[in-house]
C-alpha positions in Angstrom: -3.4 49.8 -15.4 -0.5 52.0 -16.3 2.7 50.3 -16.9 5.7 50.9 -14.6 8.2 50.3 -17.4 9.4 53.8 -18.2 9.4 55.1 -14.7 11.1 52.1 -13.3 13.8 51.9 -15.9 14.6 55.6 -15.8 14.9 55.4 -12.0 17.0 52.3 -12.1 19.4 53.6 -14.8 19.9 57.0 -13.4 19.9 56.3 -9.6 21.3 52.8 -9.3 23.7 53.5 -6.4 21.1 55.7 -4.6 18.6 52.9 -5.0 21.0 50.3 -3.6 21.7 52.5 -0.6 18.0 53.0 0.0 17.1 49.3 -0.4 20.0 48.4 1.9 18.4 50.3 4.9 16.4 47.3 6.1 19.1 44.8 5.3 22.0 46.4 7.2 24.4 44.1 9.2 26.1 45.8 12.1 29.5 44.4 11.1 29.2 45.5 7.4 31.3 48.4 6.2 29.2 51.2 4.9 31.4 51.5 1.8 30.5 48.0 0.6 27.3 47.5 -1.3 24.8 45.2 0.4 24.8 42.2 -1.9 21.1 41.4 -1.2 19.9 44.8 -2.3 22.3 44.8 -5.3 21.1 41.4 -6.5 17.5 42.4 -6.1 17.9 45.6 -8.0 19.7 44.0 -10.9 17.0 41.2 -11.1 14.2 43.7 -10.9 15.7 45.8 -13.6 16.0 42.9 -15.9 12.4 41.7 -15.1 10.8 45.0 -15.9 12.7 45.2 -19.2 11.5 41.7 -20.1 7.9 42.0 -18.9 6.4 45.3 -17.6 3.2 43.6 -16.5 5.3 41.5 -14.1 6.5 44.7 -12.5 2.9 45.8 -12.0 2.0 42.5 -10.4 5.0 42.7 -8.1 4.0 46.2 -7.1 0.4 45.0 -6.3 1.6 41.9 -4.3 3.9 44.2 -2.3 0.8 45.9 -0.9 -0.9 42.7 0.5 0.0 39.7 2.6 2.9 37.7 1.2 1.3 34.2 1.5 -1.7 32.6 -0.3 -2.2 35.4 -2.9 -5.0 34.3 -5.2 -4.1 34.5 -8.9 -7.7 35.6 -9.5 -6.9 38.8 -7.7 -4.4 39.9 -10.4 -5.7 42.0 -13.3 -5.2 40.4 -16.7 -5.3 42.0 -20.2 -5.5 38.4 -21.4 -4.9 34.9 -20.1 -1.7 34.6 -22.1 -0.2 37.9 -20.8 -1.1 36.8 -17.3 0.7 33.5 -17.7 3.7 35.2 -19.2 4.0 37.7 -16.4 3.6 35.1 -13.7 6.1 32.9 -15.5 8.6 35.8 -15.6 8.2 36.5 -11.9 8.7 32.8 -11.1 11.7 32.5 -13.3 13.4 35.3 -11.4 12.3 33.6 -8.1 10.4 36.7 -7.0 7.4 34.4 -6.3 6.5 30.8 -5.8 3.4 29.5 -7.7 1.3 26.7 -6.3 -0.6 25.5 -9.4 -2.7 23.0 -7.5 -4.7 25.8 -5.8 -3.8 28.8 -8.0 -2.1 30.7 -5.2 1.2 32.7 -5.0 3.6 33.1 -2.2 6.1 36.0 -2.1 9.1 36.0 0.2 9.0 38.7 3.0 12.4 40.1 1.9 11.1 40.5 -1.7 8.1 42.4 -0.4 10.2 44.6 1.8 12.6 45.5 -1.0 9.6 46.2 -3.4 7.8 48.4 -0.8 11.0 50.3 -0.1 11.5 50.9 -3.8 8.0 52.0 -4.4 8.2 54.3 -1.4 11.5 55.7 -2.7 9.6 56.6 -5.9 6.6 58.0 -4.0 4.4 55.4 -5.7 3.5 53.1 -2.8 0.4 55.0 -1.8 -0.9 54.8 -5.4 -0.3 51.1 -5.7 -2.1 50.6 -2.4 -5.1 52.3 -3.8 -4.9 50.1 -6.9 -4.7 47.0 -4.7 -7.8 48.2 -2.7 -9.8 48.7 -5.8 -8.8 45.2 -7.1 -9.7 43.6 -3.8 -13.1 45.3 -3.7 -13.9 44.3 -7.3 -12.8 40.7 -6.7 -14.9 40.6 -3.5 -18.0 41.6 -5.5 -17.4 38.7 -7.9 -17.5 36.2 -5.0 -20.4 37.6 -3.1 -22.6 34.5 -3.4 -23.8 32.0 -0.9 -22.0 29.0 -2.5 -19.3 27.3 -0.4 -16.6 28.1 -3.0 -17.5 31.8 -2.7 -17.3 31.6 1.1 -13.9 30.0 0.9 -12.7 32.6 -1.6 -13.9 35.5 0.6 -12.1 34.0 3.7 -8.9 33.7 1.6 -9.0 37.5 1.0 -9.3 38.5 4.7 -5.5 38.4 5.4 -4.8 40.5 2.3 -7.5 43.1 3.0 -6.5 43.4 6.7 -2.8 43.7 5.8 -3.6 46.5 3.3 -5.8 48.4 5.7 -3.3 48.1 8.6 -0.2 49.0 6.5 -1.5 52.1 4.8 -0.8 55.6 6.1 -4.0 57.0 4.4 -6.8 58.0 6.8 -9.2 55.7 4.7 -11.8 58.5 4.5 -13.0 57.8 1.0 -15.3 55.4 -0.8 -12.9 52.6 -1.8 -11.4 52.3 1.7 -14.9 52.3 3.4 -16.0 49.5 1.0 -12.9 47.4 1.7 -13.3 47.9 5.5 -16.9 46.9 5.2 -15.9 43.7 3.3 -13.4 42.8 6.0 -16.0 43.4 8.7 -18.6 41.2 6.9 -16.1 38.3 6.3 -14.9 38.4 9.9 -18.6 38.3 11.1 -19.5 35.3 9.0 -16.3 33.6 10.2 -17.4 34.0 13.8 -14.8 36.7 14.7 -17.5 39.1 16.0 -15.3 41.4 18.1 -12.9 42.1 15.3 -15.8 42.5 12.8 -17.5 45.1 15.1 -14.3 47.1 15.3 -14.1 47.4 11.5 -17.8 48.0 11.2 -17.5 50.9 13.7 -14.8 52.3 11.4 -17.1 52.1 8.4 -19.9 53.9 10.2 -17.5 56.6 11.2 -16.1 57.0 7.7 -19.4 57.1 6.0 -20.7 59.8 8.4 -17.6 61.9 8.0 -17.8 61.6 4.2 -21.4 62.8 4.3 -22.5 59.7 2.4 -26.2 59.4 1.5 -28.6 58.3 4.3 -29.2 54.9 2.6 -25.5 54.0 3.0 -25.2 55.2 6.5 -28.4 53.4 7.5 -27.1 50.2 5.9 -23.9 50.3 7.8 -25.7 51.0 11.1 -28.0 48.0 10.5 -24.9 45.8 10.0 -23.4 47.2 13.2 -26.7 46.4 15.0 -26.4 42.8 13.9 -22.9 42.6 15.4 -24.0 44.2 18.6 -26.8 41.7 18.9 -24.3 38.8 18.4 -22.3 40.2 21.4 -25.5 40.3 23.5 -25.5 44.1 23.6 -29.3 44.0 22.9 -30.4 47.5 24.0 -28.0 49.3 21.7 -28.6 46.8 19.0 -32.3 47.2 19.1 -32.2 51.0 18.9 -30.0 50.8 15.8 -32.0 48.0 14.2 -35.4 49.7 14.6 -34.0 53.0 13.2 -32.6 51.1 10.2 -35.9 49.3 9.6 -37.9 52.6 9.7 -35.4 54.2 7.3 -35.5 51.3 5.0 -39.3 51.4 4.7 -38.9 55.0 3.4 -36.4 54.0 0.7 -36.2 51.4 -2.0 -32.5 52.2 -2.8 -30.5 50.7 0.0 -28.2 47.8 -1.0 -24.8 46.4 0.0 -22.4 45.0 -2.6 -19.7 44.2 -0.1 -21.7 42.4 2.7 -21.5 38.6 2.2 -25.3 37.9 2.6 -28.1 38.5 0.1 -28.0 42.2 -0.8 -31.7 42.9 -0.5 -31.9 45.5 2.2 -35.4 44.6 3.3 -34.4 41.2 4.5 -31.3 42.5 6.2 -33.2 45.0 8.3 -36.1 42.7 9.1 -33.6 39.9 10.0 -31.9 42.3 12.5 -35.2 42.9 14.3 -36.2 39.2 14.1 -32.9 38.0 15.6 -33.1 40.6 18.4 -36.7 39.5 19.3 -35.7 35.8 19.3 -32.7 36.4 21.4 -34.6 38.4 23.9 -37.5 35.9 24.0 -40.1 38.1 22.3 -41.3 35.4 19.9 -44.7 37.0 19.1 -42.9 40.1 17.9 -40.5 38.0 15.9 -43.3 36.1 14.3 -45.1 39.4 13.3 -41.9 40.8 11.8 -41.3 37.7 9.6 -44.8 37.9 8.4 -44.3 41.5 7.3 -41.0 40.4 5.6 -42.8 37.7 3.7 -45.4 40.1 2.4 -42.7 42.6 1.2 -40.4 40.0 -0.4 -43.4 38.4 -2.2 -44.2 41.8 -3.8 -40.6 42.3 -4.8 -39.7 38.8 -6.0 -42.8 36.5 -6.2 -43.9 33.7 -3.9 -41.1 31.2 -4.5 -37.9 33.3 -4.2 -35.2 31.7 -2.0 -35.2 34.7 0.3 -38.9 34.1 1.1 -38.3 30.4 1.7 -35.4 31.3 4.0 -37.7 33.6 5.9 -40.4 30.9 6.2 -37.7 28.6 7.6 -37.0 31.2 10.2 -40.8 31.3 11.0 -40.7 27.5 11.5 -37.9 28.0 14.1 -40.1 30.6 15.8 -43.0 28.2 15.9 -40.8 25.6 17.6 -39.9 28.1 20.2 -43.6 28.8 20.8 -44.2 25.0 21.0 -46.4 25.1 17.9 -44.8 21.9 16.7 -47.4 20.8 14.1 -47.3 24.2 12.4 -43.5 24.2 12.5 -43.2 20.7 11.0 -45.7 21.5 8.2 -43.9 24.7 7.3 -40.5 22.9 7.3 -42.0 20.4 4.9 -43.3 23.1 2.5 -40.0 24.9 2.6 -38.0 21.8 1.8 -40.2 20.9 -1.1 -40.0 24.4 -2.5 -36.3 24.5 -2.2 -36.0 21.2 -4.1 -38.1 22.8 -6.9 -36.5 26.2 -7.0 -32.8 25.5 -6.2 -32.5 21.7 -6.8 -32.0 18.8 -4.4 -28.3 19.3 -3.9 -28.2 23.0 -3.3 -26.8 24.3 0.0 -30.1 25.8 1.0 -32.1 22.6 0.1 -29.7 20.5 2.2 -30.1 23.0 5.1 -33.9 22.7 4.9 -33.5 18.9 4.8 -31.5 19.0 8.1 -34.3 21.0 9.8 -36.9 18.6 8.4 -35.0 15.6 9.7 -35.3 16.7 13.4 -39.0 17.4 13.3 
């Protein structure tokens, strides 16, 4: 990431009074004489100038943090040439009281006035938009690193939601490019898995609109419509959801190239599209159709991954739920037992999926 040092220092040295006047705009007091420098802006500018001269990476960090929510910023979000340079930059920011570090959970807080001053300064230099794009790229990359099913990954994803939403809602760009569509998709997925279906649907509709306007490949458009279908189903808009789900399933069977890096479920597209149809059939009481679709899914996943892959075991667990709905209790109990034993073997006895299978088995 390019350093801000030269640009910042030139601007600070050559335009100090202009900068103070600009930074003062949001700190004006009605009773203050215009000829008197605003002490808040003046203090911030002097501190920032000294910070950048001491540690240019700290200036980069402050620029990034000005683009996202001010509270609970994960340290893992910040880029790091090395751990030592990361620690030095954070230490410099903390020593100037630009941020407050909570070492117990590796989070950073930034005062709202500090953010406001930094955003004003970046906007004054015509650099705010560029740093917002950098922040979006970092959020997307970090989201890809925490795309697993583990509880720690789930918690980490949820911690990014306020930052991604703030960035999306505070930018003036029209978001019609790849990085913004991926960030919007991430927000939609996280909101969905957090149970905030209505909000998730709004962002997913934006993603579908963006990808169609961009002329993205059919695989990507189909993927996004399939995700929208799942959200429509969750809101009991079954007719519209079924149309989209079936179209996505038909398209997926023609392509082996559809995947989602930003959706917080296993990325294998085959399971996603079959799951959409299965969920719709179950919710509308068509259990025979749901059973047939899961059987097709097992056949396809077995060819792709072998007989003991966790995706196949999860699908068989869904089959057991369908059997219960059809009052085939013996078949359901036997299938639950097989799934539990296989999860113990494949994932270990303390894995999240194994414990889930144990819960199902305990109520048979």
